[in-house]
CHARMM internal coordinates of N, CA and C (Angstrom, degrees):
IC EDIT
DIST 1 N 1 CA 1.4523
DIST 1 CA 1 C 1.5549
ANGL 1 N 1 CA 1 C 112.39
DIST 1 C 2 N 1.2894
ANGL 1 CA 1 C 2 N 121.20
DIHE 1 N 1 CA 1 C 2 N 131.87
DIST 2 N 2 CA 1.3663
ANGL 1 C 2 N 2 CA 125.62
DIHE 1 CA 1 C 2 N 2 CA -177.91
DIST 2 CA 2 C 1.5000
ANGL 2 N 2 CA 2 C 107.81
DIHE 1 C 2 N 2 CA 2 C -93.49
DIST 2 C 3 N 1.4051
ANGL 2 CA 2 C 3 N 113.77
DIHE 2 N 2 CA 2 C 3 N 123.40
DIST 3 N 3 CA 1.4832
ANGL 2 C 3 N 3 CA 116.25
DIHE 2 CA 2 C 3 N 3 CA 172.04
DIST 3 CA 3 C 1.4509
ANGL 3 N 3 CA 3 C 112.94
DIHE 2 C 3 N 3 CA 3 C -111.84
DIST 3 C 4 N 1.3217
ANGL 3 CA 3 C 4 N 114.33
DIHE 3 N 3 CA 3 C 4 N 171.75
DIST 4 N 4 CA 1.4893
ANGL 3 C 4 N 4 CA 120.25
DIHE 3 CA 3 C 4 N 4 CA 175.96
DIST 4 CA 4 C 1.4323
ANGL 4 N 4 CA 4 C 116.36
DIHE 3 C 4 N 4 CA 4 C -71.32
DIST 4 C 5 N 1.3102
ANGL 4 CA 4 C 5 N 117.69
DIHE 4 N 4 CA 4 C 5 N 135.08
DIST 5 N 5 CA 1.5190
ANGL 4 C 5 N 5 CA 122.94
DIHE 4 CA 4 C 5 N 5 CA 175.98
DIST 5 CA 5 C 1.4018
ANGL 5 N 5 CA 5 C 109.59
DIHE 4 C 5 N 5 CA 5 C -67.80
DIST 5 C 6 N 1.4676
ANGL 5 CA 5 C 6 N 116.02
DIHE 5 N 5 CA 5 C 6 N 157.24
DIST 6 N 6 CA 1.3793
ANGL 5 C 6 N 6 CA 123.10
DIHE 5 CA 5 C 6 N 6 CA 172.44
DIST 6 CA 6 C 1.5832
ANGL 6 N 6 CA 6 C 108.92
DIHE 5 C 6 N 6 CA 6 C -89.32
DIST 6 C 7 N 1.2046
ANGL 6 CA 6 C 7 N 120.02
DIHE 6 N 6 CA 6 C 7 N 2.87
DIST 7 N 7 CA 1.5120
ANGL 6 C 7 N 7 CA 126.16
DIHE 6 CA 6 C 7 N 7 CA 172.77
DIST 7 CA 7 C 1.4311
ANGL 7 N 7 CA 7 C 108.59
DIHE 6 C 7 N 7 CA 7 C -75.64
DIST 7 C 8 N 1.4352
ANGL 7 CA 7 C 8 N 119.37
DIHE 7 N 7 CA 7 C 8 N 138.28
DIST 8 N 8 CA 1.4113
ANGL 7 C 8 N 8 CA 124.14
DIHE 7 CA 7 C 8 N 8 CA -169.80
DIST 8 CA 8 C 1.6498
ANGL 8 N 8 CA 8 C 103.74
DIHE 7 C 8 N 8 CA 8 C -84.06
DIST 8 C 9 N 1.3668
ANGL 8 CA 8 C 9 N 111.76
DIHE 8 N 8 CA 8 C 9 N 133.36
DIST 9 N 9 CA 1.3765
ANGL 8 C 9 N 9 CA 114.73
DIHE 8 CA 8 C 9 N 9 CA 176.67
DIST 9 CA 9 C 1.5435
ANGL 9 N 9 CA 9 C 120.67
DIHE 8 C 9 N 9 CA 9 C -67.22
DIST 9 C 10 N 1.2467
ANGL 9 CA 9 C 10 N 114.71
DIHE 9 N 9 CA 9 C 10 N -39.57
DIST 10 N 10 CA 1.5011
ANGL 9 C 10 N 10 CA 120.27
DIHE 9 CA 9 C 10 N 10 CA 175.22
DIST 10 CA 10 C 1.4601
ANGL 10 N 10 CA 10 C 109.56
DIHE 9 C 10 N 10 CA 10 C -63.60
DIST 10 C 11 N 1.3104
ANGL 10 CA 10 C 11 N 122.62
DIHE 10 N 10 CA 10 C 11 N -44.24
DIST 11 N 11 CA 1.4397
ANGL 10 C 11 N 11 CA 119.10
DIHE 10 CA 10 C 11 N 11 CA 177.40
DIST 11 CA 11 C 1.5410
ANGL 11 N 11 CA 11 C 111.50
DIHE 10 C 11 N 11 CA 11 C -57.44
DIST 11 C 12 N 1.3429
ANGL 11 CA 11 C 12 N 110.48
DIHE 11 N 11 CA 11 C 12 N -45.69
DIST 12 N 12 CA 1.5730
ANGL 11 C 12 N 12 CA 118.11
DIHE 11 CA 11 C 12 N 12 CA -175.56
DIST 12 CA 12 C 1.5866
ANGL 12 N 12 CA 12 C 105.04
DIHE 11 C 12 N 12 CA 12 C -59.14
DIST 12 C 13 N 1.2867
ANGL 12 CA 12 C 13 N 120.60
DIHE 12 N 12 CA 12 C 13 N -47.65
DIST 13 N 13 CA 1.4782
ANGL 12 C 13 N 13 CA 127.45
DIHE 12 CA 12 C 13 N 13 CA -174.79
DIST 13 CA 13 C 1.6121
ANGL 13 N 13 CA 13 C 105.98
DIHE 12 C 13 N 13 CA 13 C -59.54
DIST 13 C 14 N 1.3280
ANGL 13 CA 13 C 14 N 114.94
DIHE 13 N 13 CA 13 C 14 N -51.36
DIST 14 N 14 CA 1.5002
ANGL 13 C 14 N 14 CA 118.73
DIHE 13 CA 13 C 14 N 14 CA -176.07
DIST 14 CA 14 C 1.4497
ANGL 14 N 14 CA 14 C 112.59
DIHE 13 C 14 N 14 CA 14 C -64.81
DIST 14 C 15 N 1.3342
ANGL 14 CA 14 C 15 N 115.65
DIHE 14 N 14 CA 14 C 15 N -40.20
DIST 15 N 15 CA 1.4367
ANGL 14 C 15 N 15 CA 117.99
DIHE 14 CA 14 C 15 N 15 CA 176.49
DIST 15 CA 15 C 1.4747
ANGL 15 N 15 CA 15 C 113.11
DIHE 14 C 15 N 15 CA 15 C -62.24
DIST 15 C 16 N 1.3703
ANGL 15 CA 15 C 16 N 120.42
DIHE 15 N 15 CA 15 C 16 N -45.67
DIST 16 N 16 CA 1.4163
ANGL 15 C 16 N 16 CA 128.63
DIHE 15 CA 15 C 16 N 16 CA 176.39
DIST 16 CA 16 C 1.5918
ANGL 16 N 16 CA 16 C 109.64
DIHE 15 C 16 N 16 CA 16 C -55.87
DIST 16 C 17 N 1.2732
ANGL 16 CA 16 C 17 N 117.17
DIHE 16 N 16 CA 16 C 17 N -45.33
DIST 17 N 17 CA 1.3598
ANGL 16 C 17 N 17 CA 126.66
DIHE 16 CA 16 C 17 N 17 CA -174.57
DIST 17 CA 17 C 1.4441
ANGL 17 N 17 CA 17 C 115.07
DIHE 16 C 17 N 17 CA 17 C -64.65
DIST 17 C 18 N 1.4233
ANGL 17 CA 17 C 18 N 114.97
DIHE 17 N 17 CA 17 C 18 N -53.29
DIST 18 N 18 CA 1.3030
ANGL 17 C 18 N 18 CA 123.12
DIHE 17 CA 17 C 18 N 18 CA -177.87
DIST 18 CA 18 C 1.5997
ANGL 18 N 18 CA 18 C 117.13
DIHE 17 C 18 N 18 CA 18 C -89.93
DIST 18 C 19 N 1.3322
ANGL 18 CA 18 C 19 N 111.79
DIHE 18 N 18 CA 18 C 19 N -36.09
DIST 19 N 19 CA 1.5821
ANGL 18 C 19 N 19 CA 114.23
DIHE 18 CA 18 C 19 N 19 CA 177.90
DIST 19 CA 19 C 1.4624
ANGL 19 N 19 CA 19 C 114.10
DIHE 18 C 19 N 19 CA 19 C -118.62
DIST 19 C 20 N 1.4256
ANGL 19 CA 19 C 20 N 116.29
DIHE 19 N 19 CA 19 C 20 N 24.84
DIST 20 N 20 CA 1.5512
ANGL 19 C 20 N 20 CA 117.51
DIHE 19 CA 19 C 20 N 20 CA -173.41
DIST 20 CA 20 C 1.5350
ANGL 20 N 20 CA 20 C 110.18
DIHE 19 C 20 N 20 CA 20 C -64.44
DIST 20 C 21 N 1.3494
ANGL 20 CA 20 C 21 N 119.80
DIHE 20 N 20 CA 20 C 21 N -27.96
DIST 21 N 21 CA 1.4040
ANGL 20 C 21 N 21 CA 119.25
DIHE 20 CA 20 C 21 N 21 CA 179.88
DIST 21 CA 21 C 1.5245
ANGL 21 N 21 CA 21 C 112.50
DIHE 20 C 21 N 21 CA 21 C -71.38
DIST 21 C 22 N 1.3795
ANGL 21 CA 21 C 22 N 115.69
DIHE 21 N 21 CA 21 C 22 N -15.72
DIST 22 N 22 CA 1.5331
ANGL 21 C 22 N 22 CA 114.68
DIHE 21 CA 21 C 22 N 22 CA 178.06
DIST 22 CA 22 C 1.5893
ANGL 22 N 22 CA 22 C 105.16
DIHE 21 C 22 N 22 CA 22 C -103.55
DIST 22 C 23 N 1.3316
ANGL 22 CA 22 C 23 N 117.64
DIHE 22 N 22 CA 22 C 23 N 3.51
DIST 23 N 23 CA 1.5882
ANGL 22 C 23 N 23 CA 116.99
DIHE 22 CA 22 C 23 N 23 CA 177.46
DIST 23 CA 23 C 1.4782
ANGL 23 N 23 CA 23 C 114.20
DIHE 22 C 23 N 23 CA 23 C 75.44
DIST 23 C 24 N 1.3237
ANGL 23 CA 23 C 24 N 116.46
DIHE 23 N 23 CA 23 C 24 N 16.45
DIST 24 N 24 CA 1.4933
ANGL 23 C 24 N 24 CA 119.63
DIHE 23 CA 23 C 24 N 24 CA -179.80
DIST 24 CA 24 C 1.5479
ANGL 24 N 24 CA 24 C 116.35
DIHE 23 C 24 N 24 CA 24 C -51.55
DIST 24 C 25 N 1.2866
ANGL 24 CA 24 C 25 N 109.33
DIHE 24 N 24 CA 24 C 25 N -40.39
DIST 25 N 25 CA 1.5409
ANGL 24 C 25 N 25 CA 116.48
DIHE 24 CA 24 C 25 N 25 CA -177.05
DIST 25 CA 25 C 1.6148
ANGL 25 N 25 CA 25 C 106.84
DIHE 24 C 25 N 25 CA 25 C -71.50
DIST 25 C 26 N 1.2139
ANGL 25 CA 25 C 26 N 119.39
DIHE 25 N 25 CA 25 C 26 N -27.62
DIST 26 N 26 CA 1.4945
ANGL 25 C 26 N 26 CA 122.20
DIHE 25 CA 25 C 26 N 26 CA 178.44
DIST 26 CA 26 C 1.6221
ANGL 26 N 26 CA 26 C 110.31
DIHE 25 C 26 N 26 CA 26 C -73.33
DIST 26 C 27 N 1.3226
ANGL 26 CA 26 C 27 N 109.55
DIHE 26 N 26 CA 26 C 27 N -40.43
DIST 27 N 27 CA 1.4565
ANGL 26 C 27 N 27 CA 120.77
DIHE 26 CA 26 C 27 N 27 CA 174.14
DIST 27 CA 27 C 1.4902
ANGL 27 N 27 CA 27 C 110.14
DIHE 26 C 27 N 27 CA 27 C -56.67
DIST 27 C 28 N 1.4655
ANGL 27 CA 27 C 28 N 111.27
DIHE 27 N 27 CA 27 C 28 N -47.17
DIST 28 N 28 CA 1.4574
ANGL 27 C 28 N 28 CA 116.02
DIHE 27 CA 27 C 28 N 28 CA -172.52
DIST 28 CA 28 C 1.5248
ANGL 28 N 28 CA 28 C 110.46
DIHE 27 C 28 N 28 CA 28 C -68.95
DIST 28 C 29 N 1.2949
ANGL 28 CA 28 C 29 N 125.21
DIHE 28 N 28 CA 28 C 29 N -31.10
DIST 29 N 29 CA 1.3763
ANGL 28 C 29 N 29 CA 123.46
DIHE 28 CA 28 C 29 N 29 CA -173.49
DIST 29 CA 29 C 1.5558
ANGL 29 N 29 CA 29 C 106.82
DIHE 28 C 29 N 29 CA 29 C -94.90
DIST 29 C 30 N 1.2611
ANGL 29 CA 29 C 30 N 120.37
DIHE 29 N 29 CA 29 C 30 N 7.37
DIST 30 N 30 CA 1.4937
ANGL 29 C 30 N 30 CA 119.89
DIHE 29 CA 29 C 30 N 30 CA 174.40
DIST 30 CA 30 C 1.5255
ANGL 30 N 30 CA 30 C 112.78
DIHE 29 C 30 N 30 CA 30 C 95.99
DIST 30 C 31 N 1.2583
ANGL 30 CA 30 C 31 N 123.82
DIHE 30 N 30 CA 30 C 31 N 2.74
DIST 31 N 31 CA 1.3896
ANGL 30 C 31 N 31 CA 120.58
DIHE 30 CA 30 C 31 N 31 CA -175.45
DIST 31 CA 31 C 1.6177
ANGL 31 N 31 CA 31 C 107.02
DIHE 30 C 31 N 31 CA 31 C -101.20
DIST 31 C 32 N 1.2982
ANGL 31 CA 31 C 32 N 106.77
DIHE 31 N 31 CA 31 C 32 N 80.96
DIST 32 N 32 CA 1.5014
ANGL 31 C 32 N 32 CA 119.54
DIHE 31 CA 31 C 32 N 32 CA -171.52
DIST 32 CA 32 C 1.4921
ANGL 32 N 32 CA 32 C 115.79
DIHE 31 C 32 N 32 CA 32 C -66.24
DIST 32 C 33 N 1.3887
ANGL 32 CA 32 C 33 N 114.84
DIHE 32 N 32 CA 32 C 33 N -39.73
DIST 33 N 33 CA 1.4560
ANGL 32 C 33 N 33 CA 121.59
DIHE 32 CA 32 C 33 N 33 CA 178.92
DIST 33 CA 33 C 1.5364
ANGL 33 N 33 CA 33 C 114.28
DIHE 32 C 33 N 33 CA 33 C -66.79
DIST 33 C 34 N 1.3985
ANGL 33 CA 33 C 34 N 113.37
DIHE 33 N 33 CA 33 C 34 N -42.23
DIST 34 N 34 CA 1.4819
ANGL 33 C 34 N 34 CA 117.03
DIHE 33 CA 33 C 34 N 34 CA 177.34
DIST 34 CA 34 C 1.4782
ANGL 34 N 34 CA 34 C 104.44
DIHE 33 C 34 N 34 CA 34 C -69.84
DIST 34 C 35 N 1.2229
ANGL 34 CA 34 C 35 N 120.75
DIHE 34 N 34 CA 34 C 35 N -36.59
DIST 35 N 35 CA 1.5633
ANGL 34 C 35 N 35 CA 123.71
DIHE 34 CA 34 C 35 N 35 CA -175.79
DIST 35 CA 35 C 1.5745
ANGL 35 N 35 CA 35 C 106.08
DIHE 34 C 35 N 35 CA 35 C -61.45
DIST 35 C 36 N 1.2524
ANGL 35 CA 35 C 36 N 118.17
DIHE 35 N 35 CA 35 C 36 N -45.47
DIST 36 N 36 CA 1.4922
ANGL 35 C 36 N 36 CA 122.84
DIHE 35 CA 35 C 36 N 36 CA 177.81
DIST 36 CA 36 C 1.5418
ANGL 36 N 36 CA 36 C 109.02
DIHE 35 C 36 N 36 CA 36 C -58.93
DIST 36 C 37 N 1.2318
ANGL 36 CA 36 C 37 N 117.89
DIHE 36 N 36 CA 36 C 37 N -54.13
DIST 37 N 37 CA 1.4347
ANGL 36 C 37 N 37 CA 123.41
DIHE 36 CA 36 C 37 N 37 CA 179.76
DIST 37 CA 37 C 1.5888
ANGL 37 N 37 CA 37 C 112.69
DIHE 36 C 37 N 37 CA 37 C -60.49
DIST 37 C 38 N 1.1678
ANGL 37 CA 37 C 38 N 115.95
DIHE 37 N 37 CA 37 C 38 N -35.90
DIST 38 N 38 CA 1.5526
ANGL 37 C 38 N 38 CA 116.58
DIHE 37 CA 37 C 38 N 38 CA 171.85
DIST 38 CA 38 C 1.4880
ANGL 38 N 38 CA 38 C 114.37
DIHE 37 C 38 N 38 CA 38 C -70.59
DIST 38 C 39 N 1.3603
ANGL 38 CA 38 C 39 N 112.33
DIHE 38 N 38 CA 38 C 39 N -35.79
DIST 39 N 39 CA 1.4172
ANGL 38 C 39 N 39 CA 118.68
DIHE 38 CA 38 C 39 N 39 CA 172.33
DIST 39 CA 39 C 1.6740
ANGL 39 N 39 CA 39 C 118.96
DIHE 38 C 39 N 39 CA 39 C -56.80
DIST 39 C 40 N 1.4041
ANGL 39 CA 39 C 40 N 103.34
DIHE 39 N 39 CA 39 C 40 N -43.99
DIST 40 N 40 CA 1.4017
ANGL 39 C 40 N 40 CA 109.67
DIHE 39 CA 39 C 40 N 40 CA -177.05
DIST 40 CA 40 C 1.5413
ANGL 40 N 40 CA 40 C 112.89
DIHE 39 C 40 N 40 CA 40 C -81.20
DIST 40 C 41 N 1.3584
ANGL 40 CA 40 C 41 N 122.93
DIHE 40 N 40 CA 40 C 41 N -24.46
DIST 41 N 41 CA 1.3099
ANGL 40 C 41 N 41 CA 127.20
DIHE 40 CA 40 C 41 N 41 CA 175.72
DIST 41 CA 41 C 1.6037
ANGL 41 N 41 CA 41 C 113.76
DIHE 40 C 41 N 41 CA 41 C -98.54
DIST 41 C 42 N 1.2368
ANGL 41 CA 41 C 42 N 117.78
DIHE 41 N 41 CA 41 C 42 N 9.08
DIST 42 N 42 CA 1.5468
ANGL 41 C 42 N 42 CA 125.39
DIHE 41 CA 41 C 42 N 42 CA -173.24
DIST 42 CA 42 C 1.4264
ANGL 42 N 42 CA 42 C 111.19
DIHE 41 C 42 N 42 CA 42 C 48.56
DIST 42 C 43 N 1.3068
ANGL 42 CA 42 C 43 N 111.39
DIHE 42 N 42 CA 42 C 43 N 53.53
DIST 43 N 43 CA 1.6278
ANGL 42 C 43 N 43 CA 115.93
DIHE 42 CA 42 C 43 N 43 CA 174.43
DIST 43 CA 43 C 1.5063
ANGL 43 N 43 CA 43 C 111.60
DIHE 42 C 43 N 43 CA 43 C 72.01
DIST 43 C 44 N 1.3376
ANGL 43 CA 43 C 44 N 115.28
DIHE 43 N 43 CA 43 C 44 N 38.85
DIST 44 N 44 CA 1.3965
ANGL 43 C 44 N 44 CA 115.82
DIHE 43 CA 43 C 44 N 44 CA -176.23
DIST 44 CA 44 C 1.4287
ANGL 44 N 44 CA 44 C 114.70
DIHE 43 C 44 N 44 CA 44 C 54.39
DIST 44 C 45 N 1.3744
ANGL 44 CA 44 C 45 N 116.87
DIHE 44 N 44 CA 44 C 45 N 45.54
DIST 45 N 45 CA 1.4842
ANGL 44 C 45 N 45 CA 122.99
DIHE 44 CA 44 C 45 N 45 CA -176.08
DIST 45 CA 45 C 1.4398
ANGL 45 N 45 CA 45 C 116.42
DIHE 44 C 45 N 45 CA 45 C 55.93
DIST 45 C 46 N 1.4005
ANGL 45 CA 45 C 46 N 116.50
DIHE 45 N 45 CA 45 C 46 N 28.11
DIST 46 N 46 CA 1.4365
ANGL 45 C 46 N 46 CA 123.24
DIHE 45 CA 45 C 46 N 46 CA 174.68
DIST 46 CA 46 C 1.5651
ANGL 46 N 46 CA 46 C 112.36
DIHE 45 C 46 N 46 CA 46 C 93.89
DIST 46 C 47 N 1.3516
ANGL 46 CA 46 C 47 N 110.75
DIHE 46 N 46 CA 46 C 47 N -20.97
DIST 47 N 47 CA 1.5701
ANGL 46 C 47 N 47 CA 112.20
DIHE 46 CA 46 C 47 N 47 CA -178.16
DIST 47 CA 47 C 1.4907
ANGL 47 N 47 CA 47 C 111.21
DIHE 46 C 47 N 47 CA 47 C -75.33
DIST 47 C 48 N 1.2736
ANGL 47 CA 47 C 48 N 123.44
DIHE 47 N 47 CA 47 C 48 N -45.29
DIST 48 N 48 CA 1.4687
ANGL 47 C 48 N 48 CA 131.60
DIHE 47 CA 47 C 48 N 48 CA 179.67
DIST 48 CA 48 C 1.6462
ANGL 48 N 48 CA 48 C 104.00
DIHE 47 C 48 N 48 CA 48 C -56.54
DIST 48 C 49 N 1.3025
ANGL 48 CA 48 C 49 N 118.70
DIHE 48 N 48 CA 48 C 49 N -49.08
DIST 49 N 49 CA 1.4542
ANGL 48 C 49 N 49 CA 121.35
DIHE 48 CA 48 C 49 N 49 CA 177.95
DIST 49 CA 49 C 1.4822
ANGL 49 N 49 CA 49 C 111.60
DIHE 48 C 49 N 49 CA 49 C -56.32
DIST 49 C 50 N 1.2476
ANGL 49 CA 49 C 50 N 112.95
DIHE 49 N 49 CA 49 C 50 N -51.21
DIST 50 N 50 CA 1.5577
ANGL 49 C 50 N 50 CA 116.34
DIHE 49 CA 49 C 50 N 50 CA 179.01
DIST 50 CA 50 C 1.4095
ANGL 50 N 50 CA 50 C 112.70
DIHE 49 C 50 N 50 CA 50 C -58.40
DIST 50 C 51 N 1.2770
ANGL 50 CA 50 C 51 N 119.58
DIHE 50 N 50 CA 50 C 51 N -44.77
DIST 51 N 51 CA 1.4672
ANGL 50 C 51 N 51 CA 121.21
DIHE 50 CA 50 C 51 N 51 CA 176.11
DIST 51 CA 51 C 1.4905
ANGL 51 N 51 CA 51 C 112.68
DIHE 50 C 51 N 51 CA 51 C -53.58
DIST 51 C 52 N 1.3576
ANGL 51 CA 51 C 52 N 106.75
DIHE 51 N 51 CA 51 C 52 N -55.12
DIST 52 N 52 CA 1.5381
ANGL 51 C 52 N 52 CA 114.77
DIHE 51 CA 51 C 52 N 52 CA -178.50
DIST 52 CA 52 C 1.5157
ANGL 52 N 52 CA 52 C 110.13
DIHE 51 C 52 N 52 CA 52 C -56.13
DIST 52 C 53 N 1.3640
ANGL 52 CA 52 C 53 N 119.84
DIHE 52 N 52 CA 52 C 53 N -41.80
DIST 53 N 53 CA 1.4795
ANGL 52 C 53 N 53 CA 122.80
DIHE 52 CA 52 C 53 N 53 CA 175.91
DIST 53 CA 53 C 1.5612
ANGL 53 N 53 CA 53 C 112.38
DIHE 52 C 53 N 53 CA 53 C -53.01
DIST 53 C 54 N 1.2412
ANGL 53 CA 53 C 54 N 113.79
DIHE 53 N 53 CA 53 C 54 N -44.39
DIST 54 N 54 CA 1.4339
ANGL 53 C 54 N 54 CA 118.92
DIHE 53 CA 53 C 54 N 54 CA -175.75
DIST 54 CA 54 C 1.6003
ANGL 54 N 54 CA 54 C 109.74
DIHE 53 C 54 N 54 CA 54 C -72.39
DIST 54 C 55 N 1.3207
ANGL 54 CA 54 C 55 N 116.99
DIHE 54 N 54 CA 54 C 55 N -37.72
DIST 55 N 55 CA 1.4951
ANGL 54 C 55 N 55 CA 119.10
DIHE 54 CA 54 C 55 N 55 CA -178.76
DIST 55 CA 55 C 1.5483
ANGL 55 N 55 CA 55 C 106.10
DIHE 54 C 55 N 55 CA 55 C -72.35
DIST 55 C 56 N 1.2774
ANGL 55 CA 55 C 56 N 121.83
DIHE 55 N 55 CA 55 C 56 N -36.21
DIST 56 N 56 CA 1.3871
ANGL 55 C 56 N 56 CA 123.35
DIHE 55 CA 55 C 56 N 56 CA -179.87
DIST 56 CA 56 C 1.5612
ANGL 56 N 56 CA 56 C 112.05
DIHE 55 C 56 N 56 CA 56 C -67.07
DIST 56 C 57 N 1.3647
ANGL 56 CA 56 C 57 N 118.34
DIHE 56 N 56 CA 56 C 57 N -42.12
DIST 57 N 57 CA 1.5058
ANGL 56 C 57 N 57 CA 121.10
DIHE 56 CA 56 C 57 N 57 CA 179.96
DIST 57 CA 57 C 1.4668
ANGL 57 N 57 CA 57 C 102.79
DIHE 56 C 57 N 57 CA 57 C -69.48
DIST 57 C 58 N 1.2720
ANGL 57 CA 57 C 58 N 125.66
DIHE 57 N 57 CA 57 C 58 N -38.17
DIST 58 N 58 CA 1.5365
ANGL 57 C 58 N 58 CA 127.78
DIHE 57 CA 57 C 58 N 58 CA 178.60
DIST 58 CA 58 C 1.5524
ANGL 58 N 58 CA 58 C 113.05
DIHE 57 C 58 N 58 CA 58 C -61.54
DIST 58 C 59 N 1.3074
ANGL 58 CA 58 C 59 N 115.47
DIHE 58 N 58 CA 58 C 59 N -21.40
DIST 59 N 59 CA 1.5337
ANGL 58 C 59 N 59 CA 118.18
DIHE 58 CA 58 C 59 N 59 CA -177.87
DIST 59 CA 59 C 1.5073
ANGL 59 N 59 CA 59 C 109.69
DIHE 58 C 59 N 59 CA 59 C 91.94
DIST 59 C 60 N 1.3653
ANGL 59 CA 59 C 60 N 126.68
DIHE 59 N 59 CA 59 C 60 N 11.98
DIST 60 N 60 CA 1.3619
ANGL 59 C 60 N 60 CA 126.28
DIHE 59 CA 59 C 60 N 60 CA -171.31
DIST 60 CA 60 C 1.6092
ANGL 60 N 60 CA 60 C 115.86
DIHE 59 C 60 N 60 CA 60 C -102.47
DIST 60 C 61 N 1.4075
ANGL 60 CA 60 C 61 N 109.80
DIHE 60 N 60 CA 60 C 61 N -1.88
DIST 61 N 61 CA 1.5409
ANGL 60 C 61 N 61 CA 114.72
DIHE 60 CA 60 C 61 N 61 CA -174.54
DIST 61 CA 61 C 1.4860
ANGL 61 N 61 CA 61 C 107.95
DIHE 60 C 61 N 61 CA 61 C -82.86
DIST 61 C 62 N 1.2762
ANGL 61 CA 61 C 62 N 114.55
DIHE 61 N 61 CA 61 C 62 N 142.19
DIST 62 N 62 CA 1.5152
ANGL 61 C 62 N 62 CA 127.35
DIHE 61 CA 61 C 62 N 62 CA -178.30
DIST 62 CA 62 C 1.4289
ANGL 62 N 62 CA 62 C 116.05
DIHE 61 C 62 N 62 CA 62 C -110.67
DIST 62 C 63 N 1.2821
ANGL 62 CA 62 C 63 N 117.76
DIHE 62 N 62 CA 62 C 63 N 140.43
DIST 63 N 63 CA 1.4825
ANGL 62 C 63 N 63 CA 118.63
DIHE 62 CA 62 C 63 N 63 CA 170.07
DIST 63 CA 63 C 1.5377
ANGL 63 N 63 CA 63 C 113.16
DIHE 62 C 63 N 63 CA 63 C -79.06
DIST 63 C 64 N 1.3725
ANGL 63 CA 63 C 64 N 113.23
DIHE 63 N 63 CA 63 C 64 N -179.75
DIST 64 N 64 CA 1.5302
ANGL 63 C 64 N 64 CA 113.65
DIHE 63 CA 63 C 64 N 64 CA -177.52
DIST 64 CA 64 C 1.4174
ANGL 64 N 64 CA 64 C 118.17
DIHE 63 C 64 N 64 CA 64 C -62.29
DIST 64 C 65 N 1.2851
ANGL 64 CA 64 C 65 N 118.90
DIHE 64 N 64 CA 64 C 65 N -11.31
DIST 65 N 65 CA 1.4084
ANGL 64 C 65 N 65 CA 125.65
DIHE 64 CA 64 C 65 N 65 CA -179.11
DIST 65 CA 65 C 1.5900
ANGL 65 N 65 CA 65 C 114.77
DIHE 64 C 65 N 65 CA 65 C -95.80
DIST 65 C 66 N 1.4274
ANGL 65 CA 65 C 66 N 112.69
DIHE 65 N 65 CA 65 C 66 N -8.10
DIST 66 N 66 CA 1.3900
ANGL 65 C 66 N 66 CA 119.59
DIHE 65 CA 65 C 66 N 66 CA -179.18
DIST 66 CA 66 C 1.4914
ANGL 66 N 66 CA 66 C 116.51
DIHE 65 C 66 N 66 CA 66 C 95.38
DIST 66 C 67 N 1.3786
ANGL 66 CA 66 C 67 N 113.90
DIHE 66 N 66 CA 66 C 67 N 2.02
DIST 67 N 67 CA 1.4216
ANGL 66 C 67 N 67 CA 120.88
DIHE 66 CA 66 C 67 N 67 CA -177.62
DIST 67 CA 67 C 1.6447
ANGL 67 N 67 CA 67 C 111.99
DIHE 66 C 67 N 67 CA 67 C -83.59
DIST 67 C 68 N 1.2524
ANGL 67 CA 67 C 68 N 113.32
DIHE 67 N 67 CA 67 C 68 N 138.68
DIST 68 N 68 CA 1.5723
ANGL 67 C 68 N 68 CA 113.90
DIHE 67 CA 67 C 68 N 68 CA 177.12
DIST 68 CA 68 C 1.4101
ANGL 68 N 68 CA 68 C 112.96
DIHE 67 C 68 N 68 CA 68 C -68.60
DIST 68 C 69 N 1.3372
ANGL 68 CA 68 C 69 N 115.36
DIHE 68 N 68 CA 68 C 69 N 141.39
DIST 69 N 69 CA 1.4721
ANGL 68 C 69 N 69 CA 118.47
DIHE 68 CA 68 C 69 N 69 CA 171.69
DIST 69 CA 69 C 1.5662
ANGL 69 N 69 CA 69 C 101.81
DIHE 68 C 69 N 69 CA 69 C -103.36
DIST 69 C 70 N 1.3023
ANGL 69 CA 69 C 70 N 109.84
DIHE 69 N 69 CA 69 C 70 N 117.49
DIST 70 N 70 CA 1.4061
ANGL 69 C 70 N 70 CA 113.00
DIHE 69 CA 69 C 70 N 70 CA -172.79
DIST 70 CA 70 C 1.5810
ANGL 70 N 70 CA 70 C 109.83
DIHE 69 C 70 N 70 CA 70 C -127.62
DIST 70 C 71 N 1.2997
ANGL 70 CA 70 C 71 N 122.46
DIHE 70 N 70 CA 70 C 71 N 159.75
DIST 71 N 71 CA 1.3618
ANGL 70 C 71 N 71 CA 127.13
DIHE 70 CA 70 C 71 N 71 CA 171.74
DIST 71 CA 71 C 1.4908
ANGL 71 N 71 CA 71 C 110.45
DIHE 70 C 71 N 71 CA 71 C -78.72
DIST 71 C 72 N 1.4430
ANGL 71 CA 71 C 72 N 113.48
DIHE 71 N 71 CA 71 C 72 N 124.94
DIST 72 N 72 CA 1.5279
ANGL 71 C 72 N 72 CA 119.25
DIHE 71 CA 71 C 72 N 72 CA -173.67
DIST 72 CA 72 C 1.5315
ANGL 72 N 72 CA 72 C 104.49
DIHE 71 C 72 N 72 CA 72 C -135.34
END
COOR INIT
IC SEED 1 N 1 CA 1 C
IC BUILD
């Protein structure tokens, strides 16, 4: 069963929007490995960050434990 994450949706959106190329939102939700890859590739040259932003806003982004980060 998928539950809601304790991570704040608004903080995740803002981190992705302003620091997505550095993977800050991935580090925030506990996805350290993906955060490092995003940091090295500058957010997949911006494409990966844009996709993440869309997924976060849609409410389908998950934290490191598989819980959805949703607007509440």
